[in-house]
C-alpha positions as CSV (number, residue, x, y, z in Angstrom):
1,M,0.0,0.0,0.0
2,P,1.4,3.4,-0.9
3,A,2.5,5.4,2.1
4,L,3.8,8.9,2.8
5,C,5.7,10.4,5.7
6,R,4.1,13.7,6.6
7,T,7.2,14.7,8.6
8,C,9.9,14.3,6.0
9,L,7.7,13.6,2.9
10,T,9.4,10.3,2.1
11,R,7.4,7.9,0.0
12,F,7.5,4.2,0.8
13,D,5.5,1.0,1.1
14,T,3.1,0.9,4.1
15,G,4.5,0.6,7.6
16,P,3.9,2.0,11.1
17,R,6.9,4.4,10.9
18,C,8.8,6.3,8.2
19,P,12.0,4.3,7.3
20,A,13.9,7.6,6.8
21,C,13.1,9.6,9.9
22,R,11.2,7.1,12.0
23,S,8.2,9.4,12.4
24,P,4.9,7.8,13.2
25,R,3.0,10.4,11.2
26,V,2.5,8.1,8.3
27,L,-0.4,8.3,5.7
28,A,-1.2,5.1,3.9
29,H,-4.0,4.4,1.4
30,D,-4.5,2.3,-1.7
31,E,-5.6,5.4,-3.7
32,L,-3.2,7.8,-2.1
33,Y,-1.5,8.8,-5.3
34,S,-4.5,8.7,-7.7
35,L,-6.8,11.3,-6.0
36,S,-6.5,15.0,-6.7
37,I,-9.5,17.0,-5.2
38,A,-8.6,18.5,-1.8
39,H,-10.0,20.7,0.9
40,M,-7.6,22.6,3.2
41,D,-8.9,24.0,6.4
42,C,-6.6,25.9,8.8
43,D,-6.8,24.8,12.4
44,A,-8.5,27.3,14.7
45,F,-7.2,30.0,12.3
46,Y,-7.9,33.2,14.2
47,A,-6.8,31.8,17.5
48,S,-3.7,30.2,16.0
49,V,-2.6,33.5,14.5
50,E,-3.0,35.2,17.9
51,K,-1.0,32.5,19.6
52,R,1.7,32.7,17.0
53,D,1.9,36.5,17.4
54,N,1.9,36.3,21.2
55,P,3.7,33.2,22.6
56,E,2.4,33.9,26.1
57,L,-1.0,32.7,24.9
58,R,0.3,29.3,23.7
59,D,-0.8,27.2,26.7
60,K,-3.9,29.3,27.6
61,P,-7.5,28.8,26.4
62,L,-8.2,31.5,23.9
63,I,-11.5,32.7,22.5
64,I,-11.8,35.1,19.6
65,G,-15.1,37.0,19.7
66,G,-17.3,39.8,21.0
67,G,-18.0,40.9,24.5
68,R,-20.0,39.0,27.1
69,R,-23.2,39.5,25.1
70,G,-21.5,38.5,21.8
71,V,-20.7,35.1,20.3
72,V,-17.6,33.1,19.7
73,S,-15.9,33.5,16.3
74,T,-13.4,30.8,17.0
75,A,-11.7,29.1,19.9
76,C,-8.4,27.4,20.3
77,Y,-8.3,23.6,20.9
78,I,-7.7,24.0,24.6
79,A,-11.0,25.9,24.9
80,R,-12.7,23.4,22.6
81,I,-11.8,20.6,24.9
82,R,-13.8,22.4,27.5
83,G,-16.8,22.5,25.2
84,V,-16.4,25.9,23.6
85,H,-17.3,26.1,19.9
86,S,-17.9,28.7,17.2
87,A,-21.2,30.6,17.3
88,M,-21.7,29.8,21.0
89,P,-23.0,32.8,23.0
90,M,-20.1,34.3,24.9
91,F,-21.7,33.9,28.3
92,K,-22.0,30.1,27.8
93,A,-18.4,29.9,26.6
94,L,-17.1,31.7,29.7
95,R,-19.2,29.5,31.9
96,L,-17.5,26.5,30.4
97,C,-14.1,28.1,30.3
98,P,-14.0,30.9,32.9
99,D,-10.2,31.3,32.7
100,A,-10.2,31.9,28.9
101,V,-8.5,34.8,27.4
102,V,-11.0,36.7,25.2
103,M,-9.8,38.8,22.2
104,K,-11.6,40.7,19.6
105,P,-10.8,39.6,16.0
106,R,-8.1,41.4,14.0
107,M,-9.6,40.9,10.5
108,E,-7.0,42.8,8.6
109,V,-4.2,40.7,10.2
110,Y,-6.0,37.4,9.4
111,A,-6.7,38.6,5.8
112,G,-3.0,39.3,5.3
113,V,-2.0,35.8,6.5
114,S,-4.8,34.3,4.4
115,R,-3.2,35.9,1.3
116,Q,0.1,34.4,2.2
117,I,-1.5,30.9,2.4
118,R,-3.4,31.5,-0.9
119,T,-0.2,32.4,-2.6
120,M,1.3,29.1,-1.5
121,M,-1.7,27.2,-2.8
122,E,-1.6,28.9,-6.1
123,E,2.0,27.8,-6.6
124,L,0.6,24.2,-6.6
125,T,-2.4,24.8,-8.9
126,P,-4.4,27.7,-10.4
127,D,-7.6,25.9,-9.5
128,V,-8.0,27.2,-5.9
129,E,-11.5,28.0,-4.7
130,P,-11.5,29.9,-1.4
131,L,-14.5,29.4,0.9
132,S,-13.3,31.8,3.6
133,L,-10.1,33.3,4.9
134,D,-9.0,29.9,6.3
135,E,-10.3,27.2,3.9
136,A,-10.3,26.4,0.3
137,F,-10.8,23.7,-2.3
138,L,-7.9,22.7,-4.6
139,D,-7.9,20.7,-7.8
140,L,-4.4,19.3,-8.5
141,T,-5.5,17.1,-11.4
142,G,-2.7,17.0,-14.0
143,T,-0.1,18.7,-11.8
144,E,2.1,15.6,-11.1
145,R,4.2,16.2,-14.2
146,L,4.7,19.8,-13.3
147,H,5.8,19.2,-9.7
148,G,7.4,15.8,-10.1
149,A,5.2,14.4,-7.3
150,P,1.5,13.4,-6.9
151,P,-1.0,15.7,-5.3
152,A,-0.9,14.0,-1.9
153,V,2.8,14.8,-1.6
154,M,2.3,18.4,-2.7
155,L,-0.5,18.8,-0.2
156,A,1.6,17.4,2.6
157,R,4.4,19.8,1.5
158,L,1.9,22.7,1.6
159,I,1.0,22.0,5.2
160,K,4.7,21.6,6.2
161,R,5.5,24.9,4.5
162,M,2.7,26.7,6.3
163,Q,4.0,25.4,9.6
164,D,7.7,26.2,8.9
165,E,7.2,29.7,7.3
166,L,4.0,30.9,8.9
167,G,3.8,29.0,12.2
168,L,0.3,27.8,11.4
169,T,-1.2,24.3,10.9
170,G,-4.0,23.0,8.7
171,S,-5.9,19.8,7.9
172,I,-6.3,18.2,4.5
173,G,-9.1,16.2,3.1
174,L,-8.3,14.3,-0.2
175,S,-10.8,12.6,-2.3
176,H,-12.4,12.3,-5.8
177,N,-14.9,15.2,-5.4
178,K,-15.5,18.4,-3.4
179,F,-18.2,16.9,-1.1
180,L,-16.0,14.1,0.1
181,A,-12.9,16.2,0.3
182,K,-14.7,18.6,2.6
183,V,-16.0,15.7,4.7
184,A,-12.5,14.2,4.9
185,S,-10.8,17.4,6.1
186,D,-13.0,17.3,9.3
187,L,-12.2,13.7,10.2
188,D,-8.9,14.2,12.0
189,K,-8.5,17.8,13.1
190,P,-6.2,19.4,14.1
191,R,-3.1,18.6,11.9
192,G,-5.1,15.9,10.0
193,F,-4.7,14.4,6.6
194,S,-7.6,12.1,5.7
195,V,-8.4,10.3,2.5
196,I,-11.7,8.9,1.1
197,G,-11.1,6.8,-1.9
198,R,-13.6,5.8,-4.7
199,A,-13.7,2.2,-3.6
200,E,-14.7,2.9,0.0
201,T,-17.1,5.8,-0.7
202,A,-20.4,3.8,-0.4
203,E,-19.3,1.9,2.7
204,F,-17.9,5.0,4.3
205,L,-21.1,7.0,3.9
206,R,-23.7,4.3,4.7
207,D,-24.1,4.8,8.4
208,K,-23.1,8.5,8.5
209,P,-25.8,11.1,9.6
210,V,-27.1,13.4,6.8
211,S,-26.0,16.4,8.9
212,L,-22.5,15.6,7.4
213,I,-23.7,17.3,4.3
214,W,-22.4,20.8,4.0
215,G,-25.2,23.3,4.0
216,V,-27.8,21.1,5.7
217,G,-28.8,23.3,8.6
218,Q,-31.3,22.9,11.4
219,A,-34.4,23.6,9.3
220,T,-33.3,21.1,6.6
221,R,-32.4,18.5,9.2
222,G,-35.9,18.9,10.7
223,A,-37.5,18.3,7.3
224,L,-35.4,15.3,6.6
225,D,-36.0,13.9,10.1
226,S,-39.8,14.2,9.6
227,A,-39.4,12.2,6.4
228,G,-37.5,9.5,8.4
229,I,-34.2,10.4,6.8
230,R,-31.4,10.5,9.4
231,T,-28.5,8.6,7.7
232,F,-27.2,8.1,4.2
233,A,-28.6,4.6,4.3
234,D,-32.1,6.2,4.8
235,L,-31.5,8.4,1.7
236,L,-30.5,5.4,-0.4
237,R,-34.0,3.9,0.2
238,W,-35.7,6.8,-1.6
239,Q,-36.3,7.0,-5.3
240,R,-34.8,9.9,-7.1
241,E,-38.2,11.3,-8.2
242,D,-39.7,11.0,-4.7
243,L,-36.8,13.0,-3.2
244,I,-37.3,15.7,-5.9
245,A,-41.1,15.7,-5.3
246,R,-40.5,16.1,-1.5
247,F,-37.5,18.4,-1.4
248,G,-37.3,20.1,-4.8
249,A,-33.8,20.9,-6.1
250,M,-32.3,19.8,-2.8
251,G,-33.8,16.4,-3.4
252,E,-31.8,16.0,-6.6
253,R,-28.7,17.0,-4.8
254,L,-29.4,14.6,-1.9
255,W,-29.9,11.7,-4.3
256,H,-26.4,12.2,-5.8
257,L,-24.7,12.9,-2.5
258,A,-26.2,9.7,-1.0
259,R,-24.1,7.9,-3.6
260,G,-21.0,10.0,-3.0
261,E,-21.5,11.8,-6.3
262,D,-20.6,15.5,-6.7
263,S,-20.0,17.0,-10.2
264,R,-19.2,20.5,-9.0
265,R,-15.9,21.8,-10.3
266,V,-13.3,23.6,-8.2
267,S,-13.6,27.1,-9.5
268,A,-11.1,29.8,-8.8
269,D,-13.7,32.4,-10.0
270,A,-16.4,31.4,-7.6
271,P,-17.6,34.8,-6.3
272,V,-18.1,35.7,-2.6
273,K,-21.8,36.6,-2.6
274,S,-22.2,38.5,0.7
275,I,-20.4,39.5,3.9
276,S,-22.4,39.5,7.1
277,N,-22.1,39.3,10.9
278,E,-24.7,38.6,13.5
279,T,-25.0,38.1,17.3
280,T,-27.3,36.1,19.5
281,F,-28.2,37.7,22.8
282,S,-27.9,35.9,26.1
283,E,-31.2,37.4,27.0
284,D,-33.9,38.7,24.6
285,T,-33.9,42.5,24.5
286,A,-36.1,45.3,23.3
287,S,-33.7,48.1,24.4
288,R,-33.1,50.6,21.6
289,D,-29.8,51.7,23.0
290,I,-28.5,48.1,23.3
291,L,-29.7,47.2,19.8
292,D,-28.2,50.4,18.4
293,G,-24.8,49.5,19.9
294,H,-25.0,46.1,18.4
295,L,-25.9,47.6,15.0
296,W,-22.7,49.7,15.1
297,R,-20.5,46.8,16.2
298,L,-21.9,44.5,13.5
299,S,-21.6,47.2,10.8
300,E,-18.0,47.7,11.9
301,N,-17.2,44.0,11.7
302,V,-18.8,43.8,8.2
303,S,-16.8,46.8,7.2
304,D,-13.6,45.3,8.5
305,R,-14.2,42.1,6.6
306,A,-15.1,43.9,3.4
307,K,-11.9,46.0,3.6
308,A,-9.9,42.9,4.3
309,K,-11.3,41.2,1.2
310,G,-11.0,44.3,-0.9
311,M,-14.8,44.3,-1.6
312,A,-17.7,46.7,-1.3
313,G,-21.5,46.1,-1.3
314,R,-24.4,47.7,-3.1
315,V,-27.1,46.3,-0.8
316,V,-27.3,46.5,3.0
317,T,-29.4,43.8,4.8
318,L,-30.8,43.9,8.4
319,K,-31.7,40.6,10.0
320,L,-33.8,40.3,13.2
321,K,-35.0,37.2,15.1
322,R,-37.8,37.8,17.5
323,A,-38.3,36.1,20.9
324,D,-40.7,33.6,19.2
325,H,-37.9,32.7,16.7
326,S,-39.7,34.3,13.8
327,L,-37.3,35.9,11.4
328,L,-37.5,39.3,9.8
329,S,-35.2,40.6,7.0
330,R,-35.0,44.0,5.4
331,R,-32.8,45.2,2.5
332,Q,-31.8,48.6,1.2
333,A,-30.0,49.3,-2.1
334,L,-27.4,52.0,-1.9
335,R,-26.7,54.7,-4.4
336,D,-23.1,53.4,-4.7
337,A,-21.3,50.4,-3.4
338,T,-19.6,50.8,0.0
339,Q,-17.3,49.2,2.5
340,M,-17.5,52.0,5.1
341,A,-18.9,51.2,8.5
342,D,-20.5,54.6,8.8
343,T,-22.5,54.0,5.6
344,I,-23.5,50.5,6.4
345,Y,-24.6,51.5,9.9
346,H,-26.8,54.4,8.8
347,A,-28.5,52.2,6.2
348,A,-29.0,49.4,8.8
349,R,-30.3,51.9,11.3
350,H,-32.7,53.3,8.7
351,L,-34.0,49.8,8.1
352,F,-34.3,49.2,11.8
353,D,-36.4,52.3,12.3
354,Q,-38.8,51.2,9.6
355,V,-39.7,48.0,11.6
356,E,-42.7,47.9,14.0
357,H,-41.0,46.7,17.2
358,R,-43.7,44.6,18.9
359,T,-41.5,42.0,20.8
360,P,-38.0,41.7,22.1
361,Y,-35.3,40.3,19.9
362,R,-32.9,37.3,20.4
363,L,-30.7,38.0,17.4
364,I,-29.6,40.9,15.2
365,G,-27.5,40.8,12.1
366,V,-26.1,43.1,9.4
367,G,-24.7,42.2,6.0
368,I,-23.8,43.6,2.5
369,S,-24.4,41.9,-0.8
370,Q,-24.1,42.5,-4.6
371,L,-20.4,42.8,-4.0
372,V,-17.9,44.6,-6.3
373,P,-14.1,45.2,-6.0
374,E,-13.4,48.1,-3.6
375,G,-12.0,50.2,-6.5
376,R,-15.6,50.6,-7.7
377,A,-16.8,51.8,-4.3
378,D,-17.7,55.5,-3.8
379,L,-15.6,56.9,-1.0
380,S,-16.9,60.4,-1.2
381,G,-20.0,59.7,0.9
382,D,-23.6,60.6,0.4
383,L,-24.0,63.9,-1.4
384,L,-27.2,64.6,0.5
385,D,-25.4,64.2,3.8
386,P,-22.8,67.0,4.1
387,K,-21.1,65.4,7.0
388,A,-20.7,62.0,5.3
389,R,-17.4,62.8,3.6
390,A,-15.8,64.0,6.9
391,R,-17.0,60.9,8.7
392,G,-15.5,58.8,5.9
393,I,-12.1,60.5,6.2
394,A,-12.2,60.0,10.0
395,E,-13.0,56.3,9.5
396,R,-10.0,55.8,7.3
397,A,-7.8,57.6,9.8
398,S,-9.2,55.4,12.6
399,D,-8.6,52.3,10.5
400,E,-4.9,53.3,10.1
401,I,-4.6,53.9,13.9
402,R,-6.2,50.6,14.7
403,R,-3.9,48.8,12.2
404,K,-0.8,50.2,13.9
405,F,-1.9,50.2,17.6
406,G,-4.6,47.5,17.8
407,S,-8.3,47.2,17.5
408,D,-9.0,48.9,20.9
409,A,-6.9,52.0,20.1
410,I,-10.0,53.9,19.0
411,I,-13.6,52.9,20.0
412,K,-16.7,54.9,19.1
413,G,-19.0,55.8,22.0
414,R,-22.0,54.0,20.5
415,A,-19.9,50.8,20.5
416,L,-19.9,50.9,24.3
417,R,-23.7,50.6,24.6
């Protein structure tokens, strides 16, 4: 069976240890050198960057996220062992891990590191499809002649290079399509490298829960559960036309995924469709001051991410979830695309003011969509608002101060509400 040492990259026949360096970090699989679709996911990316930049944090539980009423963006593995996970309300996270260090995200720093990793991936193949700052699909089909090594070796080399040059680790999933590559990358985190071959696909999926499917959220799981579909084996018992009749276009996709089939190509041109941020409250609130403070912080986070990605949006969206879990969404098209927190906030606040506030809220979110490159954004501000241009100049100056001296160097008063 083909085997690869992930420490020194020696190729050999299967064995418990590498014959060259004696490392036990051996990857062995019958199809190891014939598969070429991969998913790379950095390990606890934001937290790992912070620990790299501040070695004093190395052995401490670290949570990246908002204040006590915010949510967890990511957590290091020490905190995850305690039960902390992404999107968890901060008060729950601190209850599980009271000694955690909590830091606000530094999106511009993470975006810079992400670009370094992206450059490394593009040296392996032009077919890189980013999903976020810290994960991407890669198609290395046909690259063996170029690199003189099969895709598995080049992927192991990528992870080793990330650790040696950037001080960061990642996990690889390698398979014959995007769906299975994404599944594989989650099997052995952190510092994992998992392979799902063609021959084992059906057996591997059979007893797995349908929640393994990327994009199947709580509502879809509920619909599948009500139809008696909990595992891939349950899906296989349904006829294709019956799944389509019951679930529409999703039914067609489910039929194929139940058989491990995914015809989507890795596309380097797959566009980012929106940038958003939301927070779930520890207690439902109807306080206008508290909600306004969250509107500003969310707008600022969306702005930071847009600036980090070099994007601007033409549409601002406000999302509210009431105490009874009913959702409300409002959209406003802007005169020009923007990435400015001030513009995003004022549009979101306008949408908020149009809503009839009958009950408290448990969640609030802000986003931008219809994205364009930042070079096509209007930085001059609203011509009908004479103070907009001055606020825009002040925001750019604040961005520069925060970049140099940290995210807390300048804080707007409304952010303290």
